[in-house]
DRENGU-830464 format. One record per residue: x, y, z of N, C-alpha, C in turn; residue number from 1. Coordinates in Angstrom, 1 decimal, decimal comma, always signed. Layout:
REM DRENGU-830464
+--------+--------+--------+--------+--------+--------+--------+--------+--------+-----+
:   n.xx :   n.yy :   n.zz :  ca.xx :  ca.yy :  ca.zz :   c.xx :   c.yy :   c.zz :   i :
+--------+--------+--------+--------+--------+--------+--------+--------+--------+-----+
:      X :      Y :      Z :      X :      Y :      Z :      X :      Y :      Z : NUM :
...
+--------+--------+--------+--------+--------+--------+--------+--------+--------+-----+
//
This chain:
REM DRENGU-830464
+--------+--------+--------+--------+--------+--------+--------+--------+--------+-----+
:   n.xx :   n.yy :   n.zz :  ca.xx :  ca.yy :  ca.zz :   c.xx :   c.yy :   c.zz :   i :
+--------+--------+--------+--------+--------+--------+--------+--------+--------+-----+
:  +23,4 :  -14,9 :   +3,1 :  +23,1 :  -13,7 :   +2,3 :  +23,1 :  -12,4 :   +2,7 :   1 :
:  +23,7 :  -11,6 :   +2,2 :  +24,0 :  -10,2 :   +3,2 :  +22,4 :   -9,3 :   +2,5 :   2 :
:  +21,9 :   -9,9 :   +1,2 :  +20,8 :   -9,1 :   +1,1 :  +19,3 :   -9,6 :   +2,3 :   3 :
:  +19,3 :  -10,5 :   +2,3 :  +18,2 :  -11,0 :   +3,1 :  +18,4 :  -10,6 :   +4,3 :   4 :
:  +19,8 :  -10,6 :   +5,1 :  +19,8 :  -10,2 :   +6,4 :  +19,6 :   -8,8 :   +6,5 :   5 :
:  +20,1 :   -8,1 :   +5,8 :  +19,6 :   -6,7 :   +5,6 :  +18,2 :   -6,2 :   +5,2 :   6 :
:  +17,3 :   -6,9 :   +4,8 :  +15,8 :   -6,8 :   +4,6 :  +15,3 :   -7,0 :   +6,1 :   7 :
:  +16,0 :   -7,9 :   +6,7 :  +15,4 :   -8,6 :   +7,7 :  +15,7 :   -7,4 :   +9,0 :   8 :
:  +16,7 :   -7,1 :   +9,1 :  +16,9 :   -6,2 :  +10,1 :  +16,3 :   -4,8 :   +9,7 :   9 :
:  +15,9 :   -4,8 :   +8,3 :  +15,1 :   -3,1 :   +8,2 :  +14,0 :   -3,5 :   +8,5 :  10 :
:  +13,3 :   -4,7 :   +8,1 :  +12,0 :   -5,0 :   +8,5 :  +11,9 :   -4,8 :  +10,1 :  11 :
:  +12,6 :   -5,4 :  +10,8 :  +12,5 :   -5,3 :  +12,3 :  +12,6 :   -3,8 :  +13,0 :  12 :
:  +13,4 :   -2,9 :  +12,5 :  +13,5 :   -1,5 :  +12,6 :  +12,5 :   -1,0 :  +12,5 :  13 :
:  +11,8 :   -1,1 :  +11,3 :  +10,5 :   -0,4 :  +10,9 :   +9,2 :   -0,9 :  +11,8 :  14 :
:   +9,4 :   -2,2 :  +11,9 :   +8,1 :   -2,7 :  +12,8 :   +8,1 :   -2,2 :  +14,2 :  15 :
:   +9,6 :   -2,0 :  +14,8 :   +9,4 :   -1,3 :  +16,4 :   +9,1 :   -0,1 :  +16,0 :  16 :
:   +8,8 :   +0,8 :  +15,2 :   +8,7 :   +2,1 :  +15,5 :   +7,2 :   +2,4 :  +15,6 :  17 :
:   +6,3 :   +3,0 :  +16,9 :   +5,4 :   +3,0 :  +16,8 :   +4,8 :   +4,1 :  +16,0 :  18 :
:   +5,5 :   +5,2 :  +15,8 :   +4,6 :   +6,1 :  +15,1 :   +4,5 :   +5,9 :  +13,9 :  19 :
:   +5,6 :   +4,9 :  +13,1 :   +5,3 :   +4,6 :  +11,6 :   +4,2 :   +3,7 :  +11,8 :  20 :
:   +4,2 :   +2,9 :  +12,6 :   +2,5 :   +1,9 :  +12,8 :   +1,6 :   +2,7 :  +12,9 :  21 :
:   +1,5 :   +3,7 :  +14,0 :   +0,2 :   +4,4 :  +13,8 :   -0,2 :   +5,3 :  +12,8 :  22 :
:   +0,8 :   +5,6 :  +11,8 :   +0,8 :   +6,1 :  +10,4 :   +0,0 :   +5,1 :   +9,9 :  23 :
:   +0,6 :   +3,8 :   +9,8 :   -0,3 :   +3,0 :   +8,5 :   -1,4 :   +2,2 :   +9,2 :  24 :
:   -1,9 :   +2,7 :  +10,5 :   -2,9 :   +1,7 :  +11,2 :   -2,6 :   +0,9 :  +11,4 :  25 :
:   -1,5 :   +0,4 :  +12,0 :   -1,1 :   -1,3 :  +12,2 :   +0,1 :   -1,6 :  +11,6 :  26 :
:   +0,5 :   -2,7 :  +12,0 :   +1,8 :   -3,2 :  +11,3 :   +1,4 :   -3,8 :  +10,2 :  27 :
:   +1,4 :   -2,7 :   +8,9 :   +1,3 :   -3,3 :   +7,6 :   +2,6 :   -3,2 :   +6,7 :  28 :
:   +3,5 :   -4,1 :   +7,0 :   +4,8 :   -3,9 :   +6,3 :   +4,7 :   -5,6 :   +5,7 :  29 :
:   +4,8 :   -5,6 :   +4,3 :   +5,2 :   -6,8 :   +3,9 :   +6,2 :   -6,8 :   +2,9 :  30 :
:   +6,8 :   -8,1 :   +2,5 :   +7,6 :   -8,4 :   +1,3 :   +6,6 :   -8,7 :   -0,2 :  31 :
:   +5,5 :   -9,2 :   +0,2 :   +4,7 :   -9,4 :   -0,5 :   +3,0 :   -9,8 :   +0,0 :  32 :
:   +2,5 :   -8,3 :   -0,4 :   +1,0 :   -8,0 :   +0,2 :   +0,1 :   -9,0 :   -0,2 :  33 :
:   -0,9 :   -9,2 :   +0,6 :   -2,2 :  -10,0 :   +0,2 :   -3,0 :   -9,1 :   -1,0 :  34 :
:   -3,7 :   -9,8 :   -1,6 :   -4,5 :   -8,9 :   -2,4 :   -5,6 :   -7,7 :   -1,6 :  35 :
:   -6,2 :   -8,4 :   -0,3 :   -7,0 :   -7,7 :   +0,2 :   -6,5 :   -6,6 :   +1,5 :  36 :
:   -5,2 :   -6,3 :   +1,1 :   -4,6 :   -5,4 :   +2,3 :   -4,9 :   -4,1 :   +2,5 :  37 :
:   -5,4 :   -3,8 :   +3,4 :   -5,7 :   -2,2 :   +3,7 :   -4,7 :   -1,2 :   +3,3 :  38 :
:   -5,1 :   -0,4 :   +2,8 :   -4,2 :   +1,0 :   +2,6 :   -4,3 :   +1,7 :   +3,8 :  39 :
:   -3,0 :   +2,5 :   +4,1 :   -1,8 :   +2,5 :   +3,7 :   -1,1 :   +1,2 :   +4,1 :  40 :
:   -0,1 :   +1,0 :   +3,2 :   +0,9 :   -0,2 :   +3,7 :   +2,2 :   +0,2 :   +2,8 :  41 :
:   +3,4 :   -0,6 :   +3,6 :   +4,4 :   -0,5 :   +3,0 :   +5,2 :   -1,9 :   +2,2 :  42 :
:   +5,9 :   -2,2 :   +1,3 :   +6,5 :   -3,0 :   +0,8 :   +7,8 :   -2,8 :   +1,0 :  43 :
:   +8,4 :   -4,0 :   +1,0 :  +10,1 :   -3,6 :   +0,7 :  +10,6 :   -4,8 :   +0,1 :  44 :
:  +12,0 :   -4,4 :   -0,6 :  +12,4 :   -5,4 :   -1,5 :  +13,8 :   -4,9 :   -2,0 :  45 :
:  +14,6 :   -6,1 :   -1,9 :  +15,9 :   -5,6 :   -2,7 :  +15,8 :   -5,7 :   -4,3 :  46 :
:  +16,3 :   -4,6 :   -4,9 :  +16,1 :   -4,6 :   -6,4 :  +17,1 :   -5,2 :   -7,1 :  47 :
:  +18,3 :   -4,9 :   -6,5 :  +19,7 :   -5,9 :   -6,6 :  +20,7 :   -5,5 :   -6,0 :  48 :
:  +21,5 :   -6,5 :   -5,7 :  +22,9 :   -6,7 :   -4,7 :  +24,0 :   -7,1 :   -6,1 :  49 :
:  +25,1 :   -6,3 :   -5,8 :  +26,1 :   -6,6 :   -6,8 :  +27,6 :   -6,9 :   -5,7 :  50 :
:  +28,5 :   -7,4 :   -6,2 :  +29,5 :   -7,6 :   -5,4 :  +30,5 :   -6,2 :   -5,6 :  51 :
:  +31,1 :   -5,9 :   -4,3 :  +31,4 :   -4,9 :   -3,9 :  +32,8 :   -5,3 :   -3,2 :  52 :
:  +33,3 :   -6,3 :   -3,4 :  +34,6 :   -6,7 :   -2,9 :  +35,9 :   -6,0 :   -3,2 :  53 :
:  +36,6 :   -5,9 :   -1,8 :  +38,0 :   -5,1 :   -2,3 :  +39,0 :   -6,2 :   -2,6 :  54 :
:  +40,2 :   -5,7 :   -2,1 :  +41,4 :   -6,8 :   -1,9 :  +41,6 :   -7,4 :   -1,0 :  55 :
:  +40,9 :   -7,0 :   +0,1 :  +40,9 :   -7,5 :   +1,7 :  +39,7 :   -8,0 :   +2,2 :  56 :
:  +38,6 :   -7,4 :   +1,6 :  +37,3 :   -7,4 :   +2,2 :  +36,4 :   -8,1 :   +0,9 :  57 :
:  +35,2 :   -8,8 :   +1,4 :  +34,2 :   -9,4 :   +0,5 :  +33,1 :   -8,4 :   +1,2 :  58 :
:  +32,6 :   -7,8 :   -0,1 :  +31,7 :   -7,1 :   +0,3 :  +30,3 :   -6,8 :   -0,9 :  59 :
:  +29,3 :   -6,5 :   -0,7 :  +28,0 :   -6,1 :   -1,4 :  +27,6 :   -5,0 :   -1,9 :  60 :
:  +26,9 :   -4,1 :   -2,5 :  +26,3 :   -3,1 :   -2,9 :  +24,9 :   -3,6 :   -3,0 :  61 :
:  +23,9 :   -3,0 :   -2,2 :  +22,4 :   -3,2 :   -2,5 :  +21,6 :   -2,0 :   -2,7 :  62 :
:  +20,6 :   -2,2 :   -3,4 :  +19,5 :   -1,2 :   -3,7 :  +18,1 :   -1,7 :   -3,2 :  63 :
:  +17,6 :   -1,0 :   -2,1 :  +16,2 :   -1,5 :   -1,6 :  +15,5 :   -0,7 :   -1,9 :  64 :
:  +14,3 :   -0,7 :   -2,1 :  +13,1 :   -0,3 :   -2,6 :  +12,1 :   -0,4 :   -1,4 :  65 :
:  +11,7 :   +0,8 :   -0,8 :  +10,4 :   +0,8 :   +0,1 :   +9,2 :   +1,8 :   -0,6 :  66 :
:   +8,5 :   +0,8 :   -0,9 :   +7,3 :   +1,4 :   -1,4 :   +6,1 :   +1,4 :   -0,6 :  67 :
:   +5,7 :   +2,6 :   -0,4 :   +4,4 :   +3,0 :   +0,4 :   +3,0 :   +3,2 :   -0,5 :  68 :
:   +2,2 :   +2,5 :   -0,2 :   +0,8 :   +2,2 :   -1,0 :   -0,2 :   +2,9 :   -0,4 :  69 :
:   -0,8 :   +3,8 :   -0,5 :   -1,9 :   +4,6 :   -0,1 :   -2,9 :   +5,0 :   -0,9 :  70 :
:   -4,4 :   +5,5 :   -0,6 :   -5,3 :   +5,5 :   -1,8 :   -4,9 :   +7,0 :   -2,1 :  71 :
:   -5,5 :   +7,0 :   -3,5 :   -5,3 :   +8,5 :   -4,4 :   -5,3 :   +9,8 :   -3,6 :  72 :
:   -6,3 :   +9,7 :   -2,3 :   -6,6 :  +11,1 :   -1,8 :   -5,7 :  +11,1 :   -0,6 :  73 :
:   -4,7 :  +10,1 :   -0,3 :   -4,2 :  +10,3 :   +1,1 :   -2,6 :  +10,8 :   +0,6 :  74 :
:   -2,1 :  +11,9 :   -0,3 :   -1,2 :  +12,1 :   -0,4 :   -0,5 :  +13,2 :   +0,8 :  75 :
:   -1,1 :  +13,7 :   +1,8 :   -0,6 :  +14,3 :   +2,9 :   -0,1 :  +12,9 :   +3,6 :  76 :
:   -1,1 :  +12,2 :   +3,8 :   -0,4 :  +11,0 :   +4,8 :   +0,7 :  +10,2 :   +4,0 :  77 :
:   +0,6 :  +10,2 :   +2,6 :   +1,8 :   +9,6 :   +2,1 :   +3,2 :  +10,1 :   +2,4 :  78 :
:   +3,0 :  +11,6 :   +2,5 :   +4,3 :  +12,7 :   +2,7 :   +4,7 :  +12,2 :   +4,3 :  79 :
:   +3,6 :  +12,2 :   +4,8 :   +3,9 :  +11,8 :   +6,5 :   +4,7 :  +10,6 :   +6,7 :  80 :
:   +4,3 :   +9,3 :   +5,9 :   +5,2 :   +8,3 :   +6,0 :   +6,5 :   +8,4 :   +5,7 :  81 :
:   +6,5 :   +9,1 :   +4,5 :   +7,8 :   +9,1 :   +3,9 :   +8,7 :  +10,2 :   +4,8 :  82 :
:   +8,4 :  +10,9 :   +5,4 :   +9,0 :  +11,7 :   +6,4 :   +9,3 :  +11,1 :   +7,4 :  83 :
:   +8,6 :  +10,1 :   +7,9 :   +8,9 :   +9,0 :   +9,2 :   +9,8 :   +8,0 :   +8,7 :  84 :
:   +9,7 :   +7,4 :   +7,7 :  +10,8 :   +6,7 :   +7,0 :  +12,5 :   +7,4 :   +6,8 :  85 :
:  +12,4 :   +8,8 :   +6,7 :  +13,8 :   +9,3 :   +6,4 :  +14,1 :   +9,5 :   +8,0 :  86 :
:  +13,3 :   +9,5 :   +9,0 :  +13,8 :   +9,6 :  +10,3 :  +14,2 :   +8,7 :  +10,9 :  87 :
:  +13,6 :   +7,2 :  +10,8 :  +13,8 :   +6,0 :  +11,0 :  +15,0 :   +5,8 :  +10,5 :  88 :
:  +15,3 :   +5,8 :   +9,4 :  +16,4 :   +5,4 :   +8,5 :  +17,6 :   +6,2 :   +8,4 :  89 :
:  +17,5 :   +7,2 :   +9,2 :  +19,0 :   +8,5 :   +9,3 :  +19,9 :   +7,7 :  +10,3 :  90 :
:  +21,0 :   +6,8 :   +9,9 :  +22,0 :   +6,6 :  +10,8 :  +21,0 :   +5,4 :  +12,0 :  91 :
:  +20,3 :   +4,4 :  +11,3 :  +19,9 :   +3,3 :  +12,1 :  +20,8 :   +2,2 :  +12,6 :  92 :
:  +20,6 :   +1,7 :  +13,7 :  +21,6 :   +0,4 :  +14,7 :  +20,7 :   -0,5 :  +14,1 :  93 :
:  +21,2 :   -1,3 :  +13,0 :  +21,0 :   -2,2 :  +12,4 :  +22,2 :   -3,3 :  +12,6 :  94 :
:  +21,4 :   -4,5 :  +13,1 :  +22,1 :   -5,9 :  +13,4 :  +21,9 :   -6,8 :  +12,4 :  95 :
:  +23,3 :   -7,4 :  +11,7 :  +22,7 :   -8,0 :  +10,6 :  +23,6 :   -9,2 :  +10,7 :  96 :
:  +23,1 :  -10,8 :  +10,6 :  +23,8 :  -11,9 :  +11,1 :  +24,9 :  -11,9 :   +9,7 :  97 :
:  +25,8 :  -12,3 :  +10,1 :  +27,3 :  -12,6 :   +9,5 :  +27,4 :  -11,3 :   +8,6 :  98 :
:  +27,3 :  -10,3 :   +8,5 :  +27,6 :   -9,1 :   +8,1 :  +27,7 :   -7,9 :   +9,0 :  99 :
:  +28,6 :   -7,0 :   +8,1 :  +28,6 :   -5,7 :   +8,9 :  +28,1 :   -4,8 :   +7,8 : 100 :
:  +27,3 :   -4,0 :   +8,6 :  +26,8 :   -2,7 :   +7,4 :  +27,7 :   -1,3 :   +7,7 : 101 :
:  +28,1 :   -1,2 :   +6,4 :  +29,4 :   -0,2 :   +6,0 :  +28,6 :   +1,2 :   +5,8 : 102 :
:  +27,7 :   +1,1 :   +5,2 :  +26,9 :   +2,4 :   +4,5 :  +25,3 :   +2,1 :   +4,5 : 103 :
:  +24,5 :   +3,1 :   +4,8 :  +23,0 :   +3,1 :   +4,8 :  +22,5 :   +4,5 :   +4,4 : 104 :
:  +22,3 :   +4,7 :   +3,3 :  +21,9 :   +6,1 :   +2,6 :  +20,6 :   +6,2 :   +1,8 : 105 :
:  +20,0 :   +7,2 :   +2,1 :  +18,6 :   +7,3 :   +1,1 :  +19,0 :   +7,8 :   +0,0 : 106 :
:  +18,7 :   +7,4 :   -1,1 :  +19,2 :   +7,6 :   -2,7 :  +18,0 :   +8,8 :   -3,1 : 107 :
:  +17,0 :   +8,4 :   -3,2 :  +15,9 :   +9,3 :   -3,5 :  +14,5 :   +8,9 :   -2,8 : 108 :
:  +13,7 :   +9,5 :   -2,8 :  +12,3 :   +9,4 :   -2,7 :  +11,3 :  +10,1 :   -3,8 : 109 :
:  +10,4 :   +9,4 :   -4,3 :   +9,5 :   +9,8 :   -5,4 :   +8,0 :   +9,7 :   -4,8 : 110 :
:   +6,9 :  +10,7 :   -5,3 :   +5,4 :  +10,1 :   -5,1 :   +5,0 :  +10,3 :   -6,4 : 111 :
:   +4,2 :   +9,2 :   -6,7 :   +3,8 :   +8,9 :   -7,8 :   +2,0 :   +8,8 :   -7,9 : 112 :
:   +1,3 :   +8,9 :   -8,8 :   +0,0 :   +9,0 :   -8,5 :   -0,2 :   +7,5 :   -9,5 : 113 :
:   -1,1 :   +6,8 :   -9,4 :   -1,4 :   +5,7 :  -10,2 :   -3,0 :   +5,8 :  -10,2 : 114 :
:   -3,1 :   +6,3 :  -11,5 :   -4,7 :   +7,0 :  -11,4 :   -5,8 :   +5,8 :  -11,9 : 115 :
:   -4,9 :   +5,1 :  -12,6 :   -5,9 :   +3,8 :  -13,4 :   -6,4 :   +2,7 :  -12,2 : 116 :
:   -5,5 :   +2,6 :  -10,9 :   -5,8 :   +2,0 :   -9,9 :   -6,3 :   +3,1 :   -8,9 : 117 :
:   -6,4 :   +4,3 :   -8,8 :   -6,8 :   +5,2 :   -7,7 :   -5,9 :   +4,9 :   -6,5 : 118 :
:   -4,9 :   +5,1 :   -6,7 :   -3,5 :   +5,1 :   -5,8 :   -2,6 :   +6,0 :   -5,7 : 119 :
:   -2,1 :   +6,2 :   -4,8 :   -0,5 :   +6,9 :   -4,7 :   +0,3 :   +6,1 :   -4,1 : 120 :
:   +1,7 :   +6,3 :   -4,5 :   +2,5 :   +5,4 :   -4,3 :   +4,2 :   +6,6 :   -4,1 : 121 :
:   +4,6 :   +5,9 :   -2,8 :   +5,9 :   +6,7 :   -2,7 :   +6,9 :   +5,6 :   -2,6 : 122 :
:   +8,0 :   +6,2 :   -3,3 :   +9,0 :   +5,0 :   -3,3 :  +10,3 :   +5,7 :   -2,6 : 123 :
:  +10,9 :   +5,0 :   -1,7 :  +12,2 :   +5,4 :   -1,1 :  +13,2 :   +4,4 :   -1,4 : 124 :
:  +14,0 :   +4,8 :   -2,4 :  +15,4 :   +4,0 :   -2,6 :  +16,3 :   +4,0 :   -1,7 : 125 :
:  +16,8 :   +2,9 :   -0,9 :  +18,3 :   +3,0 :   -0,2 :  +19,1 :   +2,3 :   -0,7 : 126 :
:  +20,6 :   +3,0 :   -0,6 :  +21,6 :   +2,2 :   -1,1 :  +22,5 :   +1,9 :   +0,2 : 127 :
:  +22,9 :   +0,6 :   +0,2 :  +23,7 :   -0,3 :   +1,2 :  +25,0 :   -0,8 :   +1,0 : 128 :
:  +25,7 :   -0,8 :   +1,9 :  +27,1 :   -1,7 :   +1,3 :  +27,1 :   -2,6 :   +2,4 : 129 :
:  +27,6 :   -3,6 :   +2,6 :  +27,7 :   -4,7 :   +3,7 :  +29,2 :   -5,3 :   +3,1 : 130 :
:  +29,8 :   -5,8 :   +4,3 :  +31,0 :   -6,7 :   +4,2 :  +30,9 :   -8,0 :   +4,9 : 131 :
:  +31,4 :   -8,9 :   +5,1 :  +31,1 :  -10,1 :   +5,4 :  +32,0 :   -9,9 :   +6,7 : 132 :
:  +31,6 :  -10,6 :   +7,9 :  +32,3 :  -10,5 :   +9,3 :  +33,5 :  -11,3 :   +9,1 : 133 :
:  +34,4 :  -11,2 :   +9,6 :  +35,7 :  -11,9 :   +9,7 :  +35,3 :  -13,6 :  +10,2 : 134 :
:  +36,0 :  -14,6 :   +9,6 :  +35,3 :  -15,7 :  +10,4 :  +36,5 :  -16,5 :  +11,4 : 135 :
+--------+--------+--------+--------+--------+--------+--------+--------+--------+-----+
//
């Protein structure tokens, strides 16, 4: 499945970045964080995938959300982490199993306050298009 392969490749490139790891205070990248996870940390999940096949190629379009969770007083750190993500994800060399990455682009990013839980949240949305490798 292309979505899972894409997620794994993104996790690998994010985990390999020492500057991001330093900003996070360690390798704090999760698909599902534990309840006691220390802030800041990132979560990564595909929000949807849909068919984008052509007459000759099988392909999919994906929306991936990378969410940065930080304390409510860590807005500057949140901005620094989002800026680093933009650098890392600007034309990355991703290797996918059984698929070819046609497009990866940042569509938007937002910073939101979660006053109820005293947290800040940065959301980076990616759009990706993959095609199956010829068999």
